C-alpha positions as CSV (number, residue, x, y, z in Angstrom):
1,X,-35.0,-20.3,10.2
2,X,-32.2,-19.8,12.7
3,X,-29.5,-17.1,12.2
4,X,-26.0,-18.5,12.9
5,X,-24.4,-17.1,16.0
6,X,-21.3,-15.9,14.0
7,X,-23.5,-13.8,11.8
8,X,-25.0,-12.1,14.9
9,X,-21.5,-11.4,16.4
10,X,-20.2,-9.9,13.1
11,X,-23.2,-7.8,12.7
12,X,-23.2,-6.4,16.3
13,X,-19.4,-6.1,16.8
14,X,-19.0,-2.8,14.8
15,X,-21.9,-1.3,16.7
16,X,-20.4,-2.3,20.1
17,X,-17.0,-0.9,19.1
18,X,-18.6,2.4,18.1
19,X,-20.5,2.6,21.4
20,X,-17.4,1.8,23.5
21,X,-15.4,4.4,21.7
22,X,-18.1,7.0,22.1
23,X,-18.7,6.3,25.7
24,X,-14.9,6.4,26.5
25,X,-14.4,9.8,25.0
26,X,-12.1,8.4,22.3
27,X,-12.7,9.7,18.9
28,X,-12.4,7.5,15.9
29,X,-9.8,8.5,13.3
30,X,-11.0,10.3,10.2
31,X,-9.1,10.6,6.9
32,X,-8.2,14.2,7.2
33,X,-5.6,16.2,8.9
34,X,-6.6,18.2,11.9
35,X,-7.5,21.8,11.7
36,X,-4.9,22.6,14.4
37,X,-2.2,22.8,11.7
38,X,-1.6,26.3,10.4
39,X,-3.2,27.1,7.0
40,X,-1.1,26.6,3.9
41,X,-0.2,29.9,2.2
42,X,-1.9,30.4,-1.2
43,X,0.7,30.7,-3.9
44,X,-0.7,30.3,-7.4
45,X,2.2,28.5,-8.9
46,X,2.3,25.9,-6.1
47,X,-0.9,24.3,-7.4
48,X,-2.9,22.0,-5.1
49,X,-1.2,22.1,-1.7
50,X,-3.9,20.0,0.1
51,X,-2.6,17.7,2.9
52,X,-3.7,14.7,0.7
53,X,-1.7,15.9,-2.3
54,X,1.4,16.8,-0.2
55,X,1.2,13.5,1.6
56,X,0.9,11.5,-1.6
57,X,3.9,13.4,-3.1
58,X,6.0,12.7,0.0
59,X,5.1,9.0,-0.3
60,X,5.8,8.9,-4.0
61,X,8.9,11.0,-4.3
62,X,10.5,10.6,-0.9
63,X,9.4,7.2,0.2
64,X,7.4,8.7,3.1
65,X,10.5,10.7,4.4
66,X,9.0,14.0,5.4
67,X,12.3,15.3,6.5
68,X,13.7,15.1,3.0
69,X,10.7,17.1,1.7
70,X,11.0,19.7,4.4
71,X,14.8,20.0,3.8
72,X,14.0,20.6,0.1
73,X,11.9,23.6,0.9
74,X,14.3,24.9,3.6
75,X,17.1,24.8,1.1
76,X,14.9,26.7,-1.4
77,X,14.3,29.4,1.2
78,X,18.0,29.7,2.0
79,X,19.0,29.9,-1.7
80,X,16.4,32.6,-2.3
81,X,17.5,34.4,0.8
82,X,21.0,34.5,-0.7
83,X,19.6,35.9,-3.9
84,X,17.7,38.6,-1.9
85,X,20.8,39.5,0.1
86,X,22.7,40.2,-3.1
87,X,19.8,42.3,-4.4
88,X,19.3,40.0,-7.3
89,X,16.1,38.6,-8.7
90,X,14.6,35.1,-8.9
91,X,12.5,33.9,-11.8
92,X,9.6,31.5,-11.5
93,X,10.2,29.9,-14.8
94,X,6.9,28.1,-15.1
95,X,5.0,31.4,-14.9
96,X,7.6,33.8,-16.2
97,X,7.4,35.8,-12.9
98,X,10.3,37.8,-11.7
99,X,10.6,38.3,-8.0
100,X,12.9,41.0,-6.5
101,X,13.1,43.2,-3.4
102,X,9.9,43.2,-1.3
103,X,8.2,40.6,-3.6
104,X,11.1,38.2,-3.2
105,X,11.2,38.8,0.6
106,X,7.5,38.1,0.8
107,X,7.9,34.9,-1.2
108,X,10.6,33.7,1.2
109,X,8.2,34.3,4.1
110,X,5.6,32.2,2.3
111,X,8.1,29.4,1.8
112,X,9.0,29.5,5.5
113,X,5.3,29.4,6.4
114,X,4.9,26.4,4.0
115,X,7.7,24.6,5.9
116,X,5.9,25.3,9.2
117,X,2.7,23.8,7.9
118,X,4.4,20.8,6.4
119,X,6.2,20.1,9.7
120,X,2.8,20.1,11.4
121,X,1.4,17.7,8.8
122,X,4.5,15.4,9.2
123,X,4.2,15.4,13.0
124,X,0.5,14.4,12.9
125,X,0.9,11.7,10.2
126,X,4.2,10.1,11.5
127,X,2.9,10.0,15.1
128,X,0.0,8.0,13.8
129,X,-2.5,10.4,15.2
130,X,-4.0,11.1,11.9
131,X,-4.3,9.3,8.6
132,X,-4.4,10.9,5.2
133,X,-5.9,9.0,2.3
134,X,-4.4,10.5,-0.9
135,X,-6.6,10.8,-4.0
136,X,-5.3,7.4,-5.2
137,X,-7.0,5.7,-2.3
138,X,-3.7,4.4,-0.8
139,X,-3.2,5.3,2.8
140,X,-0.2,7.5,3.5
141,X,1.7,5.7,6.3
142,X,4.6,8.1,7.0
143,X,6.9,5.0,6.9
144,X,9.6,4.5,4.4
145,X,8.6,2.2,1.6
146,X,5.6,0.9,3.4
147,X,1.9,1.7,3.2
148,X,-0.6,0.4,5.7
């Protein structure tokens, strides 16, 4: 029995590509964000803030427009800064938590840290350097209305 030439080419091709990539020093993409982004702050009422979840949310709610998502959090920080400046309190309605004074100031810092982290995620994803596969299995493309 003779093995068709096409079958041999298809079987060997992935191996050749892997060897070429390894020997050239190029690393193949994985489906996770790099560890060179800062760590996301841990705020209990934010829920799951994994890169995959945030990327899926940006795709679903903002059509892949990371700047809209970032602006949302920046506006939130500014609004809370105004509340803090007037020595008022903010309420996290879902938890019944009241933030005022130092607690509110700390929460504003955490929001600003979140913005930093998300900006890093956005840079890596939209540059095409890294891909994130959200839990649904769809690839987050970083492109409006398009998934690759």
